[in-house]
N, C-alpha and C positions, 0 to 999 in steps of 0.2 A: 432349215436349221439356218439360225439368224443370225446377226452382223457378229455378234459378241463370241458365237460358238466360230464362226467363220474364220475372225482371228486365232483363236486360241488354235485353231486346227495348222493355220497356216502356221504361228509361232514352233508348232510340236513338231511340224517340216523342216525348223530353220537349224537344229541344233546347231544353237545359240548358246553365249556363257551371261547371266546380266549379274551387276551386281549391285549388293546390297547394303550403302553406307553403315544404315543405324542396325546393322548385325545383332547389338543386346536386344532389343526390342525384341518381347517375343511375340507382337505379331508380324513383326521382319523374319523369324524364324518360324513359324507356322506357315505362313507365306512360302517357306523356305522349303515347306516339308510339300504342301501343298502344290509347288511348282516343280517338284521333282515325283514326286509320285504321280501324276498327270503326265509325268514325260516332256512337258511344257518348255521347258531349256535347264540346262545345267546351272548352279546360282552357288555364288560365291559369297557370305557374312563378313565385312570387319565388323572386327570388334578384339577384344579379349576371351581369347576360349574359353580360359574357366567361367567366367562371367554366364555367356552365353551357353553353356553346357549347362550352368545353374538351374541358366533362367527356361530350357528344356525338356530337364529333367522336370522340373518346378509344374510345367504344363501337359506332363507326359510327353514331349515331341520327339522321334524320335530320329540322332541328327543323321542317320544310313544315306551315303550319296551327297551328301550338303559338304561344302568344303567351305572353311577359316581361314579369313587371314588377318593378322595383327599384325598391323601396319606399325607399329613399335620394334615386329621383331622381324619385320620381311628385308630380304635379300636385295628386291627391286627402293627400298627405301632413297638409298643414298643416288641414286640416279633417278630418281624423279626429284628429290630436293635439289640437282645440279640443273636439269633441265628446267624445274621451273625456275631457279632463278635465270637462267637464259630467258625465259617467258616474261618476266616482269623485272629486270632490272632497270632497265629504264622508267620504271614509273618509283625506284626507289629501293628497290628490296636485295634486302639485306641475303647473303649466304646462309646466316643462323636464321634469319626469321623465312627464308624461301623454303628447310627445312620443316621448320616447326609450323607452319602451314600443310604440309603434302604431308604431315604428320594425325593431320583432322582427317576423321573418316573420307568427310566428302569430298574433299582432295586429294585424299587417295586415289577412292573409290575413281574418278575423272579423271587422274593421271592412267589410272589402268585401261580405261577406257581409251582414249588421247593415245596411249602404245598396244592398242588391241589385244589385251589379255583379255577385259570383258564386251563386249558387243554394245552395253550399253550400262547404263544404273539407271535405280528408284529409286528417291529419297526425299523428305517430305515431314513424314511421322513427327518429328521430335527438332524438324530447322522448319525454317520460315521458307516463303519460296523466292526471298530476295541471295538467299543464302544456297538455297541451290541454284537459280542463276547463276550466283558469283563466283561458284563453282565450275561450270560448266564454261560459262565465257574463261576464267581466266585459263581454263586450261584445255578445254575444248576445241574452242576457237567457234566461229564463225562459219556456217558456211557460204562456198563459194552464191556470191550474188546477190546475200543478203548481207542487209546492212542493219536487221533489227531481230534481236530473239522475241517473239513470240508466242502462243497458245491458242490451241483452238478444246474449242468442247464436241465431241461427237455424240448429238443427240438423236435417240431413238423415239419417237415421237407415236404414241398411238395412233393407227387409222392412216398416217398418212403414207406411210406404202412405201418410201425409202429413207434413209438416213440421211440427215441433214447436219454439214458441219456450221459451227458458227465462229465466230472470229475475229479481232482480240478478247475474248473477255475475262483475261486474270493477270494480265499483266502489263502494255505500254498503254499508258492512261490517256496522251492526248496526241497518238502520231501524225506527223508532216504526211505531205503527199507522198516520198520516195518511203518512207515506213509502214505506209499504209499499200502500196504496192507491193514489198517485200513482204505482207502478212497476206495480201492477197495470192501469191507466190505460191509460198510458199503453204497455205492451207492446202490448196488446188494439193499440191504432192501428197500433203499429207492425206486428205480426203481422199484420192484413189489407193493409194496404198492400202488403206484399210479398211476400203468397201469395196474396191474390185473396177467402182461406178469411175465411167466419167464427170471431170468436174467441171459443171456450168455455176461461173461466178459471178453473185449480185453486189455488185456495188453499189451496198443502202445510204438512203441518203433522205428527207425529210420530201424531194423532188425529185421526178420523175421523169430528165429530158428535157431539164429547163420552167418546170408547171413552177419554180421558186428562185427567187435570186438572192445570194445572200453566200458570204464567203468560207461556210461551210459545206456548201452545195459546193465554191470552186473546188475546193480539195479535192472532193469525191469525183470530179472532175476530173482535174490533173491527175488522181490517182490511176483513175479508168487507163487516163492516157497514155502514162508508163507501161502499166499492165500488159498492153496491147503492144507496146512497143517492145519491153524487156522479153515477153513469153507472145508472140504472134500466135502460137498454133494452137493456146489457153484460149478454150468457150468463156470469155468473162466481156461484160457489159455495166453502164452505169454511167448518171445516175437512175439508180432504180429505188421508189420505196417500197417497203415487205408488201405488200400486197400485189405489188406488181412484179416483184421477181417471183413469189409463189404460185397465184392465183393462175392460169392462163385466160381465164376469160380478162381478169383487169388488165395483164401485160397482154393481150391481143388489143384492149384499145386506149389505155397510154404508152405504149411503144411498141407503135408495129414496126414487123421491120428483125425487131431483135431477136435471138436465136436464144437469150438467156431466160427474157421476160415470160413471167408464167411458168418455166421450169427448173428457176434455180435450184440446184442442194448444195453448194458452198455462199454461206454468207457472212460479207467484211462488213461489219459495220465501223461508224465513221470513229469510236473513240470508244471508250474502256467503260464510263457513265452508259450508253447505249446496249454495248454489249456482254457487260453483266449483266445487268436487269432483263435483259429481253432472256436470257439462258436460265437465266431463278425463273421468270415467268410463265415462259412455255414449260419450263420442271415441275413448277408447282401446278401451274393452271391444267394442262394438258398430261399432267403425270408421267412424264418421259424422262427417261435413263437418258443422263447427265454424264457422257465419257470422258475427263478431264479434273482440271488444268494438263494439256496437252502439250508441255513445250515443244516449237518448233526452230529452227534457223542456224543451227550449230551443224558442227562438220556431221560427230556423232551424236544419239539420242543419250538427255540425260533427263527421266520424268521427274514429275514434281509429284507431291501424294499431298492431300487435306489430312490435319493433323487428327483430323478425327477417324483416318480412315481404319478400314479392316483388314486381317488379312485376306478376302476374296476381291477385300479393293487393289489392293498390292496383286494379288495374283494378277485378276486382270490387267491392269496398267503394265505389269511384267510381260504381260502375252504382247502389248503394244508397240513397248518398247521394242521387243523381239523383231515383230512387221516392222519397222520400219528402220532398225537397222540392215533392212535388206537393200 
């Protein structure tokens, strides 16, 4: 059983409910059908019931077992509006603006997650990452001890033998040391939940153990210190170059005594440039499967999607969302 199959099996045993805010999109309806038929989780589609049913009929998609919620007609609308007003009035949001905001499916779905009516949300087929994150941050909030929302990619590399987690490859352009430490701790938690493997976190740099001097290296060193301070039981080390992190012989030579060098499975890149380039090169040159971006750092999961996603992509991310909600 491969990693993705294990994730789907674990999700199926959790009896979770996932909300799909972009419920009028045929891909979402088809994904809801897949999730329901495979008994991965319960699904709530947000949107106009007539539009959703017409799209389902056009695509010949049975709707049995799939819940539909129209925010405009929901009994919880006023409750969510008052709650959101309480959360955002310090930012100058008025009561009428709060009501208008939670009518938007992304925000309504995030409020469902906040209130425990859904275990997580999955969106991004028709909305930008910024929009998905904004709803998640404003409604769900950050997890305790985390200073920034970030993302990971679960990388399944042919011939490598173990899954790898790359972060951050999709959200934070230039994290400072504090943010980089938060990304590392959150990524280790994500990796362990999804794979069951004990995380070994490499804080990546163009330097290994002082082989180069530069402010960018200093940032990674400080982030490593903060990780060890905040999560003393986490196996983490840095700064390490990519080959020092992954190749045992190189790790032994360049970082003798390191418990991470040569066996890292969580790779923390120093900025978005290197992270995004790194995952795309690995995906294309090694024909790797890249699952993500998987949003992390929120109190409860709210996953993002590529706008070119398929129904199967949505199903897989929903399964991951179920596992991360546990």
